[in-house]
C-alpha positions as CSV (number, residue, x, y, z in Angstrom):
1,M,-0.1,-0.3,0.4
2,W,1.3,3.6,-0.5
3,C,0.2,6.7,1.0
4,Q,-0.7,10.1,-1.0
5,Q,-1.2,13.9,0.8
6,H,-4.8,15.0,0.2
7,G,-5.3,18.5,1.6
8,Q,-4.6,18.1,5.5
9,G,-5.1,14.1,5.5
10,R,-3.4,11.1,4.1
11,Y,-5.1,8.1,2.8
12,M,-4.3,4.7,1.6
13,T,-4.6,3.5,-1.9
14,E,-4.7,-0.3,-2.5
15,Q,-2.1,-1.1,-4.9
16,T,-3.5,-2.2,-8.3
17,D,-2.6,-5.9,-10.0
18,F,0.1,-4.3,-12.2
19,Q,1.6,-2.5,-9.5
20,Q,2.0,-5.1,-7.6
21,A,3.2,-7.5,-10.3
22,C,5.8,-4.4,-10.8
23,A,6.8,-4.6,-7.2
24,E,7.1,-8.6,-7.1
25,R,9.7,-8.2,-10.3
26,G,11.3,-5.3,-8.7
27,W,10.4,-2.6,-10.9
28,A,8.4,-0.2,-8.7
29,T,10.2,2.8,-9.9
30,P,9.4,4.3,-13.2
31,G,13.1,4.3,-14.5
32,R,14.0,0.8,-13.5
33,F,10.2,-0.4,-15.7
34,L,11.1,2.1,-18.3
35,R,14.7,0.5,-18.9
36,V,13.4,-3.0,-18.2
37,F,10.4,-2.3,-21.0
38,A,12.8,-0.8,-23.9
39,E,14.9,-3.7,-23.4
40,T,12.0,-6.2,-23.4
41,A,11.0,-4.3,-26.7
42,A,14.1,-4.9,-28.5
43,L,14.6,-7.9,-27.9
44,I,11.3,-8.8,-29.6
45,G,11.4,-6.3,-32.1
46,E,8.8,-4.5,-30.8
47,P,9.4,-0.7,-32.1
48,V,7.8,0.9,-29.4
49,T,8.5,3.4,-26.5
50,I,6.6,4.4,-23.3
51,T,6.9,7.7,-22.0
52,D,6.8,8.5,-17.9
53,R,3.0,9.5,-18.3
54,Q,2.5,6.8,-20.2
55,L,3.2,4.4,-17.3
56,R,1.7,6.6,-14.3
57,R,-1.7,6.2,-16.5
58,W,-0.9,2.0,-16.4
59,R,-0.9,2.4,-12.7
60,E,-3.8,4.3,-12.4
61,P,-7.1,1.9,-10.7
62,H,-8.7,2.4,-14.4
63,P,-6.1,1.8,-16.8
64,P,-6.1,2.3,-20.9
65,R,-5.7,-0.5,-22.8
66,P,-2.2,-0.5,-24.2
67,R,-1.6,-0.2,-27.8
68,S,-1.1,-3.7,-29.7
69,R,3.2,-3.5,-29.8
70,A,3.0,-2.0,-26.0
71,W,0.6,-5.0,-25.0
72,R,3.2,-7.4,-26.9
73,V,6.2,-6.3,-25.1
74,L,3.9,-6.2,-21.6
75,H,3.3,-10.1,-21.9
76,A,6.4,-10.3,-22.9
77,M,7.9,-8.8,-19.7
78,F,5.9,-10.0,-16.7
79,G,4.9,-13.9,-19.2
80,I,1.6,-13.0,-18.8
81,S,-1.4,-11.4,-20.5
82,P,-2.2,-7.9,-19.6
83,L,-5.5,-8.7,-18.9
84,A,-4.3,-10.1,-15.6
85,L,-2.9,-7.5,-14.6
86,G,-5.9,-5.4,-14.6
87,F,-5.7,-3.9,-17.9
88,P,-8.9,-3.5,-19.8
89,G,-9.8,-6.2,-22.9
90,P,-9.9,-7.2,-25.3
91,A,-6.8,-8.2,-26.4
92,P,-5.7,-5.6,-29.0
93,T,-5.1,-6.9,-32.5
94,D,-3.1,-5.2,-35.6
95,A,-6.1,-6.0,-37.8
96,A,-9.6,-4.9,-36.7
97,D,-11.5,-6.6,-39.4
98,T,-10.5,-10.2,-40.1
99,T,-12.5,-13.8,-40.2
100,A,-12.1,-16.4,-37.5
101,G,-9.9,-18.4,-39.6
102,E,-7.6,-15.1,-40.4
103,H,-7.6,-14.1,-37.0
104,S,-6.7,-17.9,-35.6
105,R,-4.0,-18.3,-38.0
106,A,-2.8,-15.0,-37.7
107,A,-2.9,-15.4,-33.6
108,G,-0.9,-19.1,-34.5
109,V,2.0,-17.7,-35.9
110,A,2.0,-14.6,-33.1
111,R,2.4,-16.5,-30.4
112,R,4.6,-18.8,-31.8
113,G,7.3,-15.9,-32.9
114,F,6.4,-14.6,-29.1
115,V,6.8,-17.7,-27.0
116,A,10.6,-18.2,-28.6
117,D,11.4,-14.8,-28.0
118,T,9.8,-14.8,-24.1
119,L,11.8,-17.8,-23.6
120,G,15.1,-16.9,-25.0
121,A,15.0,-13.3,-23.2
122,A,15.0,-15.7,-19.9
123,A,17.1,-18.8,-19.9
124,G,20.3,-17.5,-19.8
125,L,21.4,-16.6,-23.6
126,A,25.4,-16.7,-22.3
127,L,24.9,-20.4,-21.7
128,V,23.7,-21.5,-25.0
129,T,26.9,-21.4,-27.1
130,S,29.2,-21.9,-24.4
131,T,29.7,-23.8,-21.0
132,P,31.6,-21.3,-18.4
133,D,34.8,-22.6,-17.6
134,A,33.4,-22.3,-14.0
135,V,29.2,-22.8,-13.2
136,G,28.4,-20.7,-10.0
137,T,25.0,-19.8,-8.5
138,A,24.0,-17.2,-11.2
139,H,24.3,-19.7,-14.2
140,V,22.1,-22.0,-12.3
141,E,19.6,-19.1,-10.9
142,E,19.5,-17.9,-15.1
143,L,18.2,-22.0,-15.8
144,R,16.2,-21.8,-13.2
145,E,14.6,-18.8,-14.6
146,G,14.2,-19.8,-18.0
147,L,12.3,-23.1,-16.3
148,R,9.9,-20.5,-15.0
149,S,9.2,-18.7,-17.9
150,L,8.2,-22.4,-19.4
151,Y,6.1,-22.3,-16.7
152,A,4.7,-19.2,-17.4
153,L,4.2,-19.5,-21.0
154,D,2.8,-23.1,-20.4
155,D,-0.3,-21.7,-18.1
156,A,-1.2,-18.9,-20.5
157,Y,-0.9,-21.2,-24.4
158,G,-0.8,-24.9,-23.3
159,G,2.0,-27.6,-24.1
160,E,2.3,-27.5,-28.3
161,D,4.3,-24.9,-28.6
162,V,6.1,-24.8,-25.7
163,R,7.6,-28.5,-25.5
164,S,10.2,-28.0,-28.1
165,L,11.5,-25.2,-26.3
166,A,11.4,-27.3,-22.8
167,A,13.1,-30.2,-24.2
168,R,16.1,-28.0,-25.7
169,H,16.1,-25.9,-22.4
170,L,16.5,-29.8,-20.6
171,R,19.5,-30.2,-23.1
172,R,21.1,-26.5,-22.4
173,I,21.1,-27.9,-18.6
174,R,22.2,-31.4,-19.4
175,R,25.4,-30.1,-21.3
176,V,26.4,-27.3,-18.6
177,I,25.9,-30.5,-16.3
178,N,28.3,-32.8,-18.7
179,T,31.0,-30.4,-19.1
180,G,31.1,-27.7,-16.9
181,S,33.0,-27.3,-13.7
182,Y,31.3,-26.8,-10.2
183,P,31.1,-27.6,-6.7
184,V,29.3,-30.9,-5.5
185,S,26.6,-27.9,-3.9
186,I,25.8,-26.8,-7.5
187,G,26.1,-30.2,-8.9
188,R,22.9,-31.0,-7.2
189,Q,21.2,-27.9,-7.5
190,L,21.9,-28.6,-11.5
191,E,20.2,-31.9,-11.6
192,L,17.4,-31.0,-9.5
193,L,17.0,-28.4,-12.1
194,A,17.8,-31.4,-14.8
195,G,14.9,-33.1,-13.3
196,E,12.6,-30.7,-12.8
197,T,12.8,-29.3,-16.6
198,A,12.3,-33.4,-17.4
199,E,9.0,-33.1,-15.3
200,Q,7.7,-30.3,-16.7
201,C,8.7,-31.5,-20.3
202,A,6.5,-34.7,-20.0
203,W,3.4,-32.3,-18.8
204,L,4.0,-30.7,-21.9
205,Y,3.8,-33.7,-24.3
206,Y,1.2,-34.9,-22.2
207,D,-0.7,-31.2,-23.0
208,A,0.4,-32.2,-26.6
209,D,-1.3,-35.6,-26.5
210,D,2.1,-37.3,-26.7
211,Q,1.8,-39.4,-24.2
212,T,4.6,-41.6,-24.7
213,S,6.9,-39.2,-24.6
214,A,5.4,-37.8,-21.7
215,R,6.1,-40.9,-19.9
216,R,9.7,-40.9,-21.1
217,Y,10.7,-37.6,-19.4
218,W,8.6,-38.7,-16.6
219,G,10.6,-41.3,-16.2
220,E,14.1,-39.3,-16.1
221,A,12.6,-37.0,-13.6
222,L,11.2,-40.4,-11.2
223,T,15.1,-41.0,-11.5
224,T,16.8,-38.0,-10.7
225,A,14.6,-37.6,-8.1
226,T,15.2,-41.3,-6.9
227,M,19.1,-40.4,-7.0
228,L,19.1,-37.2,-5.3
229,R,16.4,-38.4,-2.4
230,D,13.9,-35.1,-2.8
231,A,10.6,-36.0,-1.6
232,S,9.2,-32.9,-3.5
233,L,10.0,-34.0,-7.1
234,E,9.2,-37.6,-6.3
235,V,6.1,-36.7,-5.2
236,L,5.1,-34.8,-8.3
237,V,6.1,-37.3,-10.7
238,L,4.3,-40.0,-9.6
239,A,0.6,-37.6,-8.7
240,S,1.4,-36.5,-12.3
241,L,1.9,-40.5,-13.8
242,S,-1.6,-40.6,-11.9
243,M,-2.7,-38.0,-13.8
244,Q,-2.0,-39.8,-16.7
245,A,-3.1,-42.8,-16.0
246,T,-6.7,-41.4,-15.0
247,Y,-6.4,-39.8,-18.3
248,E,-5.4,-42.9,-20.7
249,E,-8.5,-44.9,-19.0
250,R,-6.2,-46.8,-16.7
251,P,-7.8,-45.7,-13.3
252,R,-6.7,-48.9,-11.2
253,D,-2.6,-47.4,-12.1
254,G,-3.5,-43.8,-11.1
255,Y,-5.2,-44.2,-8.1
256,N,-2.5,-46.5,-7.0
257,L,0.3,-44.0,-8.1
258,A,-1.7,-41.5,-6.5
259,R,-2.0,-43.5,-3.3
260,A,1.6,-44.0,-3.4
261,A,2.4,-40.3,-4.0
262,R,0.1,-39.8,-0.6
263,Q,2.7,-41.8,1.5
264,R,5.7,-39.9,-0.1
265,A,3.8,-36.5,0.8
266,E,2.5,-37.3,4.2
267,G,5.9,-36.3,5.7
268,M,5.6,-33.0,3.9
269,A,2.8,-31.9,6.4
270,S,1.3,-30.1,3.7
271,P,-2.6,-29.9,3.4
272,V,-2.4,-28.2,-0.1
273,L,-0.2,-30.4,-1.4
274,L,-2.1,-34.0,0.5
275,S,-5.6,-32.4,-0.9
276,L,-4.5,-32.1,-4.2
277,I,-3.0,-36.3,-4.2
278,A,-6.5,-36.9,-2.6
279,A,-8.1,-35.0,-5.9
280,R,-6.3,-37.4,-8.2
281,E,-7.2,-40.6,-5.8
282,A,-10.7,-38.9,-6.5
283,R,-10.4,-39.0,-10.0
284,A,-9.1,-41.8,-10.4
285,L,-12.4,-43.8,-8.1
286,A,-14.8,-41.3,-10.6
287,V,-13.4,-43.2,-13.9
288,M,-13.5,-46.6,-12.1
289,R,-17.4,-46.0,-10.8
290,E,-16.8,-45.6,-7.4
291,G,-19.0,-42.5,-7.2
292,R,-20.0,-42.7,-3.0
293,A,-15.8,-43.6,-2.8
294,A,-15.1,-40.0,-5.2
295,R,-17.1,-37.9,-3.6
296,Q,-15.7,-39.0,-0.4
297,G,-12.6,-38.0,-1.5
298,L,-13.3,-34.7,-2.7
299,S,-15.1,-33.8,0.3
300,Q,-11.6,-34.7,2.3
301,A,-9.6,-32.8,-0.5
302,M,-11.5,-29.7,-0.1
303,R,-11.7,-29.9,4.2
304,M,-7.6,-29.9,3.5
305,V,-7.9,-26.8,1.3
306,E,-9.8,-25.1,3.9
307,R,-6.9,-26.1,6.6
308,A,-4.2,-24.8,4.4
309,D,-3.2,-22.2,7.1
310,R,-2.5,-24.6,9.4
311,G,-0.1,-27.1,7.8
312,R,3.2,-26.1,5.8
313,P,3.1,-24.4,2.6
314,P,2.9,-26.2,-0.3
315,P,6.3,-26.7,-2.9
316,E,5.4,-24.2,-5.6
317,W,4.2,-26.4,-8.3
318,A,1.3,-27.1,-6.1
319,A,0.7,-23.6,-5.1
320,F,-2.2,-23.9,-8.4
321,H,-4.1,-25.8,-6.2
322,G,-7.2,-24.6,-4.6
323,P,-11.1,-24.3,-5.0
324,A,-11.0,-24.2,-8.8
325,E,-9.7,-27.5,-9.3
326,L,-11.9,-28.9,-6.7
327,E,-15.0,-27.4,-8.1
328,Y,-13.6,-28.5,-11.7
329,A,-12.9,-32.1,-10.3
330,H,-16.3,-32.5,-8.7
331,G,-18.0,-31.5,-12.5
332,L,-16.1,-34.2,-13.9
333,M,-17.3,-36.5,-11.5
334,Y,-21.2,-35.9,-12.0
335,A,-20.3,-35.8,-15.7
336,D,-19.0,-39.4,-15.4
337,E,-21.8,-40.1,-14.4
338,D,-24.1,-38.4,-16.8
339,R,-25.6,-36.1,-14.4
340,H,-25.1,-33.1,-16.4
341,T,-27.1,-30.8,-14.7
342,A,-25.8,-31.5,-11.8
343,A,-22.2,-31.0,-13.2
344,V,-23.2,-27.7,-14.5
345,P,-22.6,-25.4,-11.1
346,F,-19.6,-26.8,-10.2
347,L,-17.8,-26.3,-13.3
348,R,-19.2,-22.9,-13.6
349,A,-17.8,-21.9,-10.4
350,A,-14.6,-23.6,-11.4
351,L,-14.5,-21.4,-14.3
352,A,-15.5,-18.3,-12.0
353,H,-12.9,-19.2,-9.7
354,Q,-9.7,-20.0,-12.4
355,D,-7.1,-17.5,-12.2
356,R,-7.0,-15.2,-15.7
357,A,-3.2,-15.9,-16.1
358,Y,-4.2,-19.6,-16.7
359,G,-5.6,-19.2,-19.8
360,R,-4.9,-22.8,-21.4
361,N,-7.0,-24.0,-17.8
362,R,-9.6,-21.0,-18.7
363,A,-10.7,-22.4,-22.2
364,L,-10.8,-25.9,-21.0
365,Y,-12.9,-25.2,-18.2
366,R,-15.1,-23.0,-20.6
367,L,-15.4,-25.6,-22.9
368,T,-16.0,-28.5,-20.2
369,L,-18.9,-26.4,-19.0
370,A,-20.3,-25.8,-22.4
371,R,-20.1,-29.6,-23.0
372,G,-21.7,-29.9,-20.0
373,L,-24.8,-27.5,-21.0
374,I,-25.5,-28.9,-24.3
375,K,-25.5,-32.1,-22.8
376,A,-28.1,-30.8,-20.0
377,R,-30.0,-29.8,-22.8
378,E,-29.3,-26.0,-22.5
379,V,-28.2,-25.8,-25.9
380,D,-28.3,-21.8,-26.5
381,E,-26.5,-21.3,-23.3
382,G,-23.8,-23.9,-24.5
383,A,-23.4,-22.8,-27.6
384,A,-22.7,-19.0,-26.0
385,E,-20.3,-20.4,-23.4
386,A,-18.5,-22.0,-26.4
387,M,-18.6,-18.5,-28.6
388,G,-17.3,-17.4,-25.1
389,A,-14.1,-19.2,-25.4
390,L,-13.0,-18.2,-28.6
391,E,-10.7,-15.4,-27.4
392,Q,-8.4,-17.9,-25.6
393,L,-8.8,-20.7,-28.3
394,A,-6.7,-18.1,-30.2
395,E,-3.9,-18.0,-28.3
396,V,-3.7,-21.6,-26.7
397,E,-2.2,-24.5,-28.6
398,S,-3.2,-28.0,-26.5
399,Q,-4.4,-30.9,-27.5
400,R,-6.2,-31.6,-24.8
401,V,-7.9,-28.3,-25.6
402,N,-8.8,-28.9,-28.9
403,R,-9.9,-33.1,-28.1
404,R,-12.7,-30.8,-26.2
405,V,-13.5,-28.3,-28.8
406,V,-14.4,-31.3,-31.4
407,E,-15.9,-32.9,-28.6
408,V,-18.4,-29.9,-28.3
409,R,-18.7,-29.3,-32.5
410,N,-19.8,-32.9,-32.7
411,L,-22.1,-32.3,-29.9
412,L,-23.9,-28.8,-31.2
413,D,-23.9,-30.3,-35.2
414,A,-26.1,-33.1,-33.0
415,A,-28.5,-29.9,-31.9
416,Y,-29.6,-28.7,-35.3
417,T,-30.3,-25.5,-34.5
418,T,-29.2,-22.6,-36.1
419,V,-27.3,-20.9,-33.2
420,A,-25.7,-24.5,-32.8
421,R,-24.6,-24.5,-36.3
422,E,-23.2,-21.0,-36.3
423,T,-21.2,-21.5,-33.3
424,S,-20.4,-25.0,-34.3
425,E,-19.0,-23.1,-37.8
426,A,-16.7,-20.3,-35.6
427,L,-15.4,-23.5,-33.6
428,A,-14.4,-24.9,-36.8
429,A,-11.4,-22.3,-37.4
430,Y,-10.0,-23.5,-34.0
431,V,-9.7,-27.2,-34.9
432,R,-6.1,-28.5,-35.4
């Protein structure tokens, strides 16, 4: 919070989302922000500059929408859409009058260029062409910043475009491990970073629906976790393998893997982490048609989240877990039981509570809600939700989302109404 003199008194003003994000990154002063903005613009090839006066307007409670070039620079700087920073939407486009298909193709090209530029900006470019003679903490932090960028890009865009960049980043880390000179303490940090990056590669290939490659990378990550005896990474991999097994309709394997993750996580005493694992167990039980046990598991998961302040904080990778994910799990459970009317309120709540920074999840949640509404015979409302997903679909490359688009289109095509037909045609441009 900051104070501002006003007449004879002083009053307190809450920081805006934009101000808070700047402060978290060390860009609170105008000079520092303008310098980083200029550097980012130069890096991604956007010929744009801003003035101190423009920055002051962006810091206001109701800022103006930045123009398209400045919007792209902000997106690259923060790793999230400016919408999540409190700027008004929709996201600006260079051409105001394009067809859905043209917009989809143009967005895809722009997204791929942006993803590559953003990761390059944050991934420690000094390590791309050569390995330093002596690897130190600064080099490890540069590589870890690259992994953080992968997390942010995945959250916003999905795995399709990001996975090749993640694999390249993992190769970079391995090259440093195998050719660099460093003490044992740095070596352990590098090995752990390689395991975490392999896990992220697995997640990205899972999201792109390349399950064979995902399993291979998760295997590498689990090997690293075992070698280092790192409980957090081991729990992450087991929980992820549980999710994949259930997705591939191997729910018994999914349940057993979640149980193994729970056993290793109990010593970490984090209610949020245990809630996440309980939700994975419940999802597997729901697919096994064990509805009563699944409901009990989800109720337990919700109680754990509500007790988050009574235990240890979760690992960084589990911090996303909360009410939105549990509401979504409830909705899926009812959908698995063909109780679509009961599923809709949970799916609607999940979408409402999902952070705007998670573009891929918001697209998936909205399309799942559209599917539920159509199956509940609320075709027009379902079509409206599907149309609402178009802006996110223009940015997201995820085969899981793409499969949901196909599902919704098939349901709309079977509805035989004008609204359903028009919505299906609009969605067709985003089927990849």
